[in-house]
N, C-alpha and C positions, 0 to 999 in steps of 0.2 A: 485381657484387658480390651474393654468396649470403646471403640473410637467411632465417633458420629461421621459417617461418610460425607455428609453436607460440609462438615468443618474442614475436610481435606480440600473439596472444592473451593471453599472460601479462602483457605490458605493458599491455594494455587493461583487464584486470582489476584490475592495481594502481592504474592511473589511477582506476578507477570507486570501488575501495575506500579510496582514498588510505592505503593499508595493505597492507605485504608479508604480515603474518600474516592480514588479512582475505582477500587474494587467495589465499593458500595453503589457507585453509579452504574456500573455495569451489571451488577447483580439485582438492581433495583430495590435495595435496602438502605437503611440508615448506616451512617459511619461507625455509630456506636455499636450497632448489631454485628457488624464485621469484626470491630475491636474486641468485643466479648467472646464472640466465636473462636477467634485465634487464641485469646487468654485461656479459654476452657480447653482448647486443644493442647496448648502447652502444659496446662494444669494436669490433664490426663496422661500426658507422655512424661511428665517430670522433667522437662528441659526447655530452655529458651529457644524458640525458632526464629524470632524477628527481633531485630534491634530497632528500636523506635527513637527518632529524635524529633525535634520540632519541624524539621524540613524535610527529612527522608526517612525511608523505610528500607532497611537491608536485612539479608538473612544471616543468620549465625552459621557455623559450618554444619551444625545438626540440621538447620533448616534447610540448607542447599542439599544435604544428603537426602533428605526426606522428599523434597521436590524432585530430585532426580529419580528417586525409586517410585514415586506414585504418578508421576505423569503418564507413563504408558498404560498403567492399569486403569487410571481414570478415563483416557482416551478409549481403551477397549471396553470399559463399562458403558460409555456413552453410545459406542457402536452397537453394542449389544441392546440396550434399550431402544436405539433408533430401529434396529432390526425388527424387534418386537411391534414396534408401532407399524413398520412396513407391512408385517404379515397381516395387520389388521386393515391394511389398504389406506393408512393415512399418512400422509407426508406433513409432519407438523413440528412445533419446537421454534428455536431460534436459529437462524444460519448467519454466522458472522464472517463478514469478508473484508480484507484489507486490500484497498484497490489503489493504484498508482494514479494521481491526478491527471497524467497525460493519457490516460487510456480512454480516449474519447468515444471510440466504438462501444465499449462496454458501459460507460457512464452516461452515454448520450440520451437514454430514457426508454426506448422501445424495447429492448431486450429485457431489461429488469422489470418493466411494467407489465409486460406479457407473462413473465415468470410469476410474479406476484399475483396476477389474476388467475394463472392457472393452478396454484397452490394457495388458497386462501387461508388455510390453517397454519401456514409458515410464516414466520416473522422474520424477515431479511433486514440485517443490520450491517450498514456499510461504514467503514472508516476510511476516509480518504487520506492516504499518508505516502510520502515519498521516501521516507525513511526505511533502511534496510534492517529488518529484524526477523527473529524467528516467530513465525506466525502460530506455530503450536504451542510454544511456551506463553506467547501473549494471549492464547485463549481464542485465536480465529481458527474457523474450519478451513478456510481456504484464502487465497490472494490471487490479485491480477496484476502482473508485472510484465516488463519486456523479457522476452526469452533469455536474453543473454546474461540476465542477473539472476537468474532462478538457479537454485542448487541442483546438482545432478541427480540427488536421491529423491527429487519430488517428481510426482506425476504431473505432466503439463498438457494442456488441451488448449488449442489455439482459438482465440475469440476474435482474431481480426486477420487481415492479410498482412503482406509485408507492409514495413513503415518505411519512412524516410524523414529525416530532419531537413527543415528548409530555413535559411537565413532570410529575414525579411526586414523592410523598413517603409516608412510612410512615403507616399509621392513627394510631400514637401521636403522630407529630409533628403531624399535623392536629388532634388532640383537644387537643393543648397549646398551639396557636397559632392566632390568628385568620389564616384562609388569604387570600392576595392575590386580588383580583378582576380585577385588571389587571397585565399583565407588569411595568409600572414600579413596582409596589408591591414586587417581589422584592428591591429593595435593603434593605428593612427585616427580610430572612429570613437564616437560615443557609442557605448554598448550597453544593452540591457541584459544582466546575468541572471541565472538560476542557480540556487543552492538547494539542497534536499531538506535542509532543516537548520535552525539557528546554531551558529558556531561552526557549521561545516564550510569547507573552502567552496568557492564558486565553482559550477560545472566548467570544465575545459572543454571548448567547443572541438568536436570530432568531425574529421573530413576524410577523403580519400583522393588519391592521386596516382594514376597509373597502376591501380591495383594495390597501392600501399597505404595504409592508414596512418594518419597523423592528427596530433591535436593542437590547438592554440590556445594559450592563456591570454584572454583578451582584456583582463584587468577592468571589468564593467564599472561604469560610473553609478549605475543603479543596480540592486540586486535583490531578487525576491525569491519566494518559494511558491509564489501564486502565479500561475499562467495566466489567469484573467487579469492581474495587475499588469504583468508584462505586455499582454496585448494591448491594454488600455494606453500604456506609455508608448507602445510602437506607434498606434494609431495618432497619437497627440505629437508624434515627430521628436521623441526624446532620444531616439538612437535606433541602432541596429539590435534586432533579437534573434534568438534561434529558438526553434520548438518544432513539435511534430506537425507534418503537412496537414493532417485532418484538423488540428487546432486552428491553423492559419486559413485553411480553405475558403470559408465563407467571405472572409475580408478581401482575400486575392481574387475571387470570383467578381466582387464587386468594384475592383479597383482601389480599394481603400488602403491595401498593403501591395507591395511589389517585392517579388523574390530576387535574391543575389546569390552568386556563386553556385548555381544549380549542377554544373559539371563537377563539383567537388562534394556533392551530397548524394551519397550512395543509398541504396535501399537495403534493408536489413531485416531480419526475423521479427515479427510483430509481437502483439500482446499475447499472453496465455494465462489461462486459469490454472493454478497450481495448487497442490495439496499433498500430504504425505501418504504413501500407498496404503497404509494401515486404516485409512479412512475412507477407502474405496467403497465399502460396503455400507457406509451410512446412507439411509434413503434419501435425506434431504440433500446431501451432496451430489448423490447419484442423479437426483432429479435435476438438479442445476446443470451437471454435465450433459445430461440427455437433452437439455432445453437449449443449451449452446449449440449442439452437434445437429439439432433439428434443422 
């Protein structure tokens, strides 16, 4: 039985996106083309792979089994094609990265700008997301996250130094309220919280005292998944916020924000570029790793 390998790639992308429209956008084709390709694949195999509704796309048991079987093979095939290109001296194609919104060092601009200039034949596609998901199944080549949340079976390369979260507020808020001297006093203050995605519980603020870690459920009055929104709210005096020191640094240096509770804010491992070991040989990924380490 002859099966179009491209159809398997399209099916894998539909499974990752749980959406024909999302897969079409990533592949740069129309939704109808994606739907027709999957339908032809199902016809060739003689079995339904996808359950379609007006609101969602889910895999059948056969579809899930096929996805599990073909993912390693498609990854190896992609690596083989990239290796062939590398032997010809060209780093090209598309490099898809999933990057945490708080990875300020990586997202600031200079590192990625110099990488793009160094490899003009390579297209870099960056998705900024704080949701935790399997980057391989979602079609990404690599991700950038805090080291503590990266799975142990991933290869991880540091892209920043050690980090620290700081609690901040505006001078106006400081002047109008008695400030907390201990993190557990935050419950009596207006707080600006962070959540990774809609429907997720707000992040519990993490601290350390005498070598012991603890967290505080601050019950924020305003919650967002966008650090830019949180920063603007803090600057406007809406309350106390927590975030990476690198994020707050420009405003702290100008005196537009002030830091609180610093003795309870420890340093920890920073951000890492991570990817599965079987992709180490891919020229486009190896080029990024070498650029980060330069």
